[in-house]
NURO-638725 format. One record per residue: residue in three letters; y, z, x of N, C-alpha, C, O, CB in turn. Coordinates in steps of 0.1 Angstrom, whole numbers, plus 5000, padded with zeros to 4 digits. Glycine has a CB too. Layout:
ALAYZXYZXYZXYZXYZX ...
This chain:
MET236541340845237241190852236541070854235341060857237641200866 LEU237640960850237240840847236940750864237540760875238440780835 PRO236040670861235940600876237040550884237540460877235140490876 GLY237440560892238740540903239640580903240640530910239140460905 TYR239740720892240440770891241540800903242640760903239940850885 GLU240940840911241340930924241740810934242540820943239841050931 ASN241040680934241340600942242840530935243740500942240140510943 HIS242840520924244340470915245340540921246140480928244440510898 LYS245240710917245940770922246740790931248040810931245640790923 ASN245740790943246340770958246840630960247740630967245340790968 GLN246340480954247440380953248640360948249340260949247140330950 LYS248840460943250340490932251040600947252040560953249940620910 LYS250640700950251240710961251540660973252440710981251040750963 VAL250540530974251340480988251940390983252640320991250640431001 PHE251940360969253140250964254540340965255640300970252740200946 PHE254340460958255840510960256140550972257340520975256140620953 SER255340600980256040600995256540511002257240531012255540641003 ILE255940360997256440251006257740230998258740191004255340121007 LEU257840250985259140200978259940290983260640230991259140190963 SER260140430983261040520990261740491001263040511003260440620994 ILE260840441010261140391024262040241023263240231026259640361032 LEU261540191020262540061014263940101007264940031008261639981002 ILE263840230999265040230990265640291004266640231008265140330974 ILE265340381010266540451019266740351033267440381042266040621025 LEU265940241032266140111045267440081032268540111034264239951051 MET267340041025268239941020269640031020270739991023267739881004 VAL269340171018270540231017271140221033272140151036270440381010 PHE270440281042271140261054271440161060272140151070270540301062 ILE270940031052271439901056272939861047273939791052270239791054 LEU272839901035274339911029275139961037275939891043274539981018 LEU274940111038276240201045276440151057277540121060276140371046 ASN275640131064275840011081276539931077277539911084274339921088 GLU276339871069277439721067278639761058279639711062276539571057 ASN278739851046280139901045281139981057282439971057279939981035 GLN280140081071280540141075281540001088282640011094279340251076 ASN280539901088281039761095282439711093283339671100280139641090 VAL282339741077283439651071284739731071285839691070283139601056 LEU284239901074285639981071286339981085287539971087285340151067 ASP285339981094285639971111286439821116287239801125283839961120 GLU286039741104286939591109288139611102289139571107286339421104 TYR288239671092289339661085290139781089291339791086289139671070 ILE289539901098290539981104291239931114292439971116290040091108 LEU290439831122291039771137291939651131293039631138289539681148 ASP291739581121292639521115294139561111295139501113292039491107 ILE293939661107295239741104295739791117296839761121295139871093 LYS294939861123296039871141296239741148297039741157295139981156 ASN295639651146296239541155297439471149298139381154295239441158 ASN297439551135299039431130300039531129301139501125299039331111 THR299739691133300739751134301439781146300639781155300439841128 SER302539801150303339821158304139921164304740001158303739771155 THR304139911178304740041184305939981191306440041199303740131193 LEU306339851188307439781192307539781209308339811217308739861186 GLY306339731209306439711227306139841235305739831247308139661232 PHE306239961230305940121236304840151239304240081231306240221227 ASP303840221245302540291246302440331231301540291224302540411257 HIS303840451227303340511216304440541209305540501215302540611218 ILE304640601196306140651193306240751185305640761174307140551187 TYR307240861193306941001183307841011175308940961179306941141190 VAL307841061161308641091153308841291146308541361136308140981143 ILE309941311160310141471150310641481143311741431140310641561153 ASN309641611134309741621119309641801121308841861128308341511108 LEU310941881111310442001110309642021101310141931093311342091109 ASP308642071096307142061084308242081074307942001065305342211085 PHE309142131071309542161057310642051055311342031045310142321054 ARG310541981067311941861061311241751053311241641059313141761076 THR310341751040309541631038310141521032309641411030308541661030 ASP311341571029312341411025312441321033312341201032313941431022 ARG312741421046313141281061311541251064311341141066314141371082 LYS310541341064309241301065309141131054308741021058308141441059 GLU309441151046308841051032310140911038309640811041309241151010 LYS311040921038312040871044311440781053311140671051312740951049 ILE311140861067310740791081309540691076309440581079310240921095 GLN308540781065307340651065307540551057306740461057305940681061 MET308740541049308940451042309640311051309940191047309640501030 ILE309840371063310340291069309240241080309340131085311440341073 ALA308640301082307640241087306540181085305740141093307440281092 ASN306440191071305540111063305739981059304939901056305340161053 TYR307839971061308339831057308139751069308039631068310139831052 HIS307939811084308839751095306739781102306439791114310839871103 ASN305739801093304339851097304239911111303639861121303239741095 LEU304840031110305040091131303840201127303440251117307140221139 ASP303440191140302440291141303240441150303540441162300940211149 PHE303340531141303740641149302840761149301740751145305140681145 ASP303440881153302541021154303841111149304841081156301741081172 ILE303941191140304941311135304641471145303841561145304541351114 PHE305641421152305341571161306041651155307141631150305741571178 PRO305441781155305841921150307241951158307241951170304542041153 ALA308641981146309542011158309742171157309542241147311141911156 VAL310042201165310142361164311542401158312642341160309942441179 SER311142541150312442591141313142661147312242731153312142671130 ASN313942701151315342761149314942931145315543031149316242671137 ASP313842931138313543071135312343091139311843191133313643111123 ASP311543031149310243011156310443131172310343091184310042811160 ILE310643211169311343311183310743331189311243371200312043441184 GLU308743331189308243301196307843201208307343221219307943331192 THR308243071202308142951208309242961215309042991227308042821200 LEU310442951210311942981219311943071232312443031242313043041211 ASN311443191230311243291240310843291255311043371264310543351236 LYS310043111253309143081263310042971275309842941286307743001255 TYR311042951265311542851272313342881276314342871268311342711262 PRO313442951292314943031287315742931291315642831298315543191295 SER317443011279318342941276318843051267318243131260318042801270 SER320343041271321143081263321943051254322843121249321443101265 MET321342911250321642841238321942951226321843071227320442741235 ALA322142881212322042931201320742871196320342771201323242911192 PRO320142931187318842921181318742761178317942691184318743021167 ARG319442711170319142611165319442491178318742391176320042611150 HIS319942471186320442391195319142391204318742281208321742431202 LYS318442541208317542571216316342491211315542451220317442711216 ALA316142481199315342451192314942281196313842221198315942481179 CYS316242241194316142111193315842081210315141981212317342041185 TYR316242141219316142101234314342141234313642061240317442231247 VAL313642241228312642271232311842161225310842131231312442411231 SER311942091214311441991205311141921213309941891214312041941196 HIS312541831225312141741229311241751243310341681248313041651228 TYR311941871249310741921260309341931260308641951270310942021262 LYS308941921245307441991243306841821237305741821233307342151229 VAL307741701237307341591236307041531249305941481252308141521229 TYR308341561261307541541271306141561278305341481284308141571276 GLU306041681276305241741279303941661274302941641282305641861275 SER303941631260302741571258302841371262301841291261302341611241 ILE303941351265303841211272303041221287302141141291305441161275 VAL303441331293302741361308301241391300300241341307303641521320 THR300941451289299341461292298741391292297741381300298541521287 TYR299141291280298641181279299241051285299140951279298541181269 GLY299741061295299540981305300040811297299640701298297941011311 TYR300840851291301640691280302940671293303840741296302640751255 SER302640551296303640481305304840441301305740391308303140391309 SER304940461287306540401281306140481264305140441258306840161282 SER306940571261307440611248308840611240309840641246307140721249 LEU308640581226309740591220309740741211308840791205309840461212 ILE311240801213311040941207312340901194313440841197311341121220 LEU312040941184313040911172312941051167311941121166312640771159 GLU314241061164314241181151313841141139313341041136315641231148 ASP314141291129313341161115314441141105314341101094311841231103 ASP315541151111316541121103317741011103318941011098317041221101 ILE316740891112316940771117316940611106316140591097315940781128 ASP318040521109317740401098317940321112318240361123318940361081 MET317640231108317440131114317639961110317639921099316340181117 GLU317739871123317739731117316539651112315439641118318339661127 GLU317039601100315639501092315039441107313839471109316139341078 ASP315439391113314839291121314739361139314739311150315939131119 ILE314639511133314339551149312839541157312839591169314539691149 LYS311839481152311039421155311139291170310439281180310839371141 ARG312439221164312439121173313339111180313539011186312339021170 ILE314439241181315539341190314539351199314239281208316139491183 VAL314239431196313439541207312339431213312539391225312539691198 GLU311239391206310539321217310739211219309739151223309339321216 LYS311739131217312038971220313539021231313638961242312638841201 GLU314339111227315739161231315739201241316439161251316239261226 VAL314439331240314739441251313539431261313539461273314839611245 ILE312739401256311539481261311039381276310839431287310039481247 PRO311039281274311039151283312339141294312739041301311239021271 TYR312839281293314239251304314339371310314939401321315839211297 LEU313539471301313839611310313039551326312139471328312739791300 PRO313939671340313739681347312239761353311839861347314739681348 GLU311939741359310539791369310639961365309740031359310639751390 ASN312040011372312140131377313240211363313940301365312740121395 TRP313040161354313640201341313140331335312040321329313440081332 GLU313840461336313040561331313640591318312840651311312840691341 LEU315140571310315340631296315840491291316440401298316440771294 LEU315540481283316340371276316940401260315940421252315240241274 TYR318340411254318640431245318940281233319840201233319540511248 LEU317940301226318240211215318940261205319140211193317040171209 GLY319340351209320440381196321240541205320540631210319140421176 SER322340551204323140611212324640661205324740641193323340511224 CYS325440711208326740791207328040791218327440841227326340921205 PHE329040771222330040791225329240731240329040811249330740921222 ALA328740581240328340541252329240451257328840401268327140501252 GLY330540401252331640321258331340181251330540181242331540331276 GLY331640111252331840001251331539891264331439921276333140021246 ILE331439751257331139631268332439571272333239521264330039501262 TYR332439591290333539561295333539421305332439401309333939691302 ASP334339331309334339251313333539231326332739141329335239231311 GLY333939331334332639351342331039411344330339431353333139401349 ASP330939421329329439461325328739331327329139221322329339531309 VAL327839351333326539221334325539291326325139401330325739171351 SER325139211314323939271305322139201315321839101320324239171284 LEU321539301312320039271316319339161310318339101315319239381313 ASN319839141301319539031291320138931288319738861279319339071282 GLY321038911294322138791295323038831287323338941284321638641291 GLY323838671282324938641273324538601266325538521264325838601274 SER323338571256323138501251322838531235322938461225322538441259 PHE322238711238321938791227323138881223324038931229320738881230 GLU322538881204323838981202323939151208324739231203323938981186 TYR323139181216322539361219322539311236322039221242320539441210 LYS323439421239323339371252322639501260323039611256324939311259 LEU321739491271321339591280322439641291322739571301320139551286 LEU322839751290323439771303323139891310322739981302324839751303 PHE323339921321323340031331324740131328325840081324323439951347 ASN324640241329325440361332326640341321327740301323326040371347 LYS325940391309327040401297327540521295328640561290326540361282 PHE326040641305325840741302326440791284327540821279326440801314 PRO325140781278325340791260324440921259323540971266324440631249 LEU325040951248324941091241323941071228323440961225326441161236 CYS323841171223322441151213321541101215321441001221322541101203 ASN320341201208319241161210318041131204316841151209319041191215 HIS318441071191317741011177316940901181315840881175318840951165 ALA317440811194316640721191316740641207317540561210317140631178 TYR315240701219315140651228314240641232313340671224315640671233 ALA313740601245312540591253312340601264313040541273312040501252 VAL311340671267310940761281309840691287308840691281310540901278 SER309840651299308540631308308140741310308540851307308640571321 LEU306740691318306440871324307040901333306941021335305240921329 VAL307740821344308440851356309440931351309941031356308940721365 GLY309840861336311140941331310641091321311541181318312140821320 ALA309741101318309241191314309041301323309441411320308241151309 GLN308441271333308141371344309441431352309541541357307141301355 LYS310541331351311941411357312441541346312641661346313441281358 LEU312541441337313141531330312441721323313041811318313541421320 LEU311141711326310441821326310341901342309541991346308941771320 ASN311541831349311841891360313241951358313542071361311741791371 TYR313841871353315041891353315641991343316542081346315641791353 LEU315241971333315442081319314742171317314042191307315242031306 VAL315042271331315242411333316442511329317542481333315342411344 ASN316342641320317242681323318442601312319642631314317342671337 VAL318042531303318842431298320242511288320042501276317842331290 ASP321242561292322442611285323242521275323642571264323342651294 TYR323442371278323942321265323342231260322442191266325042301264 PRO323642171251322942041240322341971248323041891255323941931231 ILE320741961250320341851253320941731258320941701270319841831245 ASP321441671248322041471255323441561264324141501272323241291233 LEU323541661263324641691275324241701285324741641295325341811275 PHE323141781285322641801296321741671303321941661316321941911295 ILE320941581296320641501299321541351305321041251310320041511291 ARG323141371301324041321304324241351319324141261327325041351295 GLU324441461322324941551333323641491345324041471357324941751327 ILE322641471343321541431350322341281358323041261368320041411338 MET321841181345322541061344323741051354323640971363322841041330 LEU324641091353326041111359325841181376326641191385326841221347 ALA324541211373324341301389323641151396323441151409322941481388 GLY323341051390322140941397320941011396320240971405322440901414 ASN320541071391319041121391317941121383316841181382319041221391 ILE318641001373317540911363318340791358319440791354317040991349 THR317240681360317340561351317840571343317340661336316440521348 ALA318940501334319240511318319740361315320540301322320540631315 ILE319340321304319940161299320440221286319840291278318640001296 THR321640171286321540111266321940021260322739941263322140161255 LEU321040031249321339921239322639901230322739961220320339941230 ILE323639821234324639791228325139701219325739621226325039791234 PRO325339681207325739791198324439871196323439811200326439741185 SER324239971190323040101185322339971175322939891169323940291173 ALA320539971175319939891169319240011158318739971148318939801179 ILE319340151162319040241156319740371150319940461158318340271162 THR320140371139321140451137321040631131320040651125321840381130 GLN321840721133321340841121321840801107322440691106322141001124 TRP321740861098321840841082322140981087321841061096320540791070 VAL323240981071323741141063324341121053325041021050324741241070 SER324141241045324541241033325241371027324841481031323441211026 ASP325941361019326641521017325041631014325141751015328041520998 ASP323541571009322741641009321741651023320541691024322341610997 ASN322241611029321641571045322041611056321941521063321641461048 PRO322641731062323141771070322341791081321141801081323641851065 SER323141791092322241811105322041941105322842041103322741771120 ASP320341921108319642061110320142151123319842271125317942021112 VAL320942071131321342111143322342141144322542231151321142051150 SER323242081138325042081138325542051128326341961128325742001147 PRO325142131114325742131095327142111100327742181109325442321082 GLY327742001094329041991093329441911101330641881100329642091093 ALA328841861110329041771124329741651116329441581106327341721132 LYS330641651122331941531119332041391131332641411142333741651120 GLN331241251128331241201141331241101137330641071126330141231151 PRO332140971144332440841139331040801131329840851131332840721154 THR331540681123330340621117330340501129331140471138330540581099 SER328740451122328440301132327040251119326040291115327640351155 SER327940141118327340061107325940001114326239951125328539941101 LEU324739991111323839841110324539721104325339711094322539871101 THR323939611112324139501103323439481093324039441083324039391108 ASN322139501092321139541079320239611084319439601093320339431072 SER320539721075320239881070318839861064318639791054321539951056 THR317839931069316039901064316940021051317439971041313939981078 LEU317040111053317340201044317940131030317440131018318340291050 HIS318940081036320040011026319039891016318939881004321539921037 LEU318139801027317239721015316139791009315839711000316539591020 LEU315439881008314640001006315440060991314740070981314740121021 GLY316540080992317240110979318240230976318740270965316240110970 PHE318240290995318840390994320440351001320740261009318040511001 LYS321240450995322840431000323440531009324640561008323740430988 GLU322640571017323040721024324340631034324140521040321440811037 LYS325440691035326140661046325640661060325240771064327040711046 ILE325740541068325240571081325740641095326140541101324840481083 ALA325840711101326540801109325540841119324340881118327140911101 GLU326440831131326140911146327341051148328541071149326440791162 LYS326241111149326541261151325641321162324641251165326341341139 ILE326041421167325641541178324141561172324141541160326941711178 SER323141581177321941641168321241711179320241771177320841531158 
């Protein structure tokens, strides 16, 4: 063995040990820096997305309606909206439907249970305000301005239901006083008793009330909620005209009421039309 060989060998071991430690340290630093960049990127995305002034947005969607999910995602991307897809209850899900007493037909009962489960989620998470959308909606191109500038700032503290889209709500009459004054195209009005549940917001108190009142529901949920309004048991506000409507086409009938024919209600600037879709915009019982 050459003189100093063992010493040289030990030096090499020390050198490679130090080098390994340095490489590991550099990798750790780079990963940490990249994670910080990723965290900042995610935070930036969150800060630039919108829930239209509400705590949360739910979109109710049947898992097999991927066509609707894709369209609502396109709308959300266009408006940079942050929402959660909430799994709708299918009319074939007998096990879940049987947990909720009702003599309604399975399709209408599934719609009722789907919305009811959203209210349960709102209460569970304690959201002070939540926007509930069905997956077959279209909205005004300037929906952010309408809701964030003309609606949210003028809501009374005791609001419980807010309909951004509705049907059969009645028009605007001489004696009506709009909560947001007379300078806006869209008016906020009490006591219009709207129907259709494709686009409405619920306060935490409103969600708690609906959970209490919507028991043994024997006819469509929007009709039942209207009865609660007429009895004066919940505070409802309606936006007129609707800023969010339902769209329908020959190959996209209502999952709840197939073949239902309702009066059409056009948007001034349809988001779907701007995205290249030409579906007929319609309001229908769903």
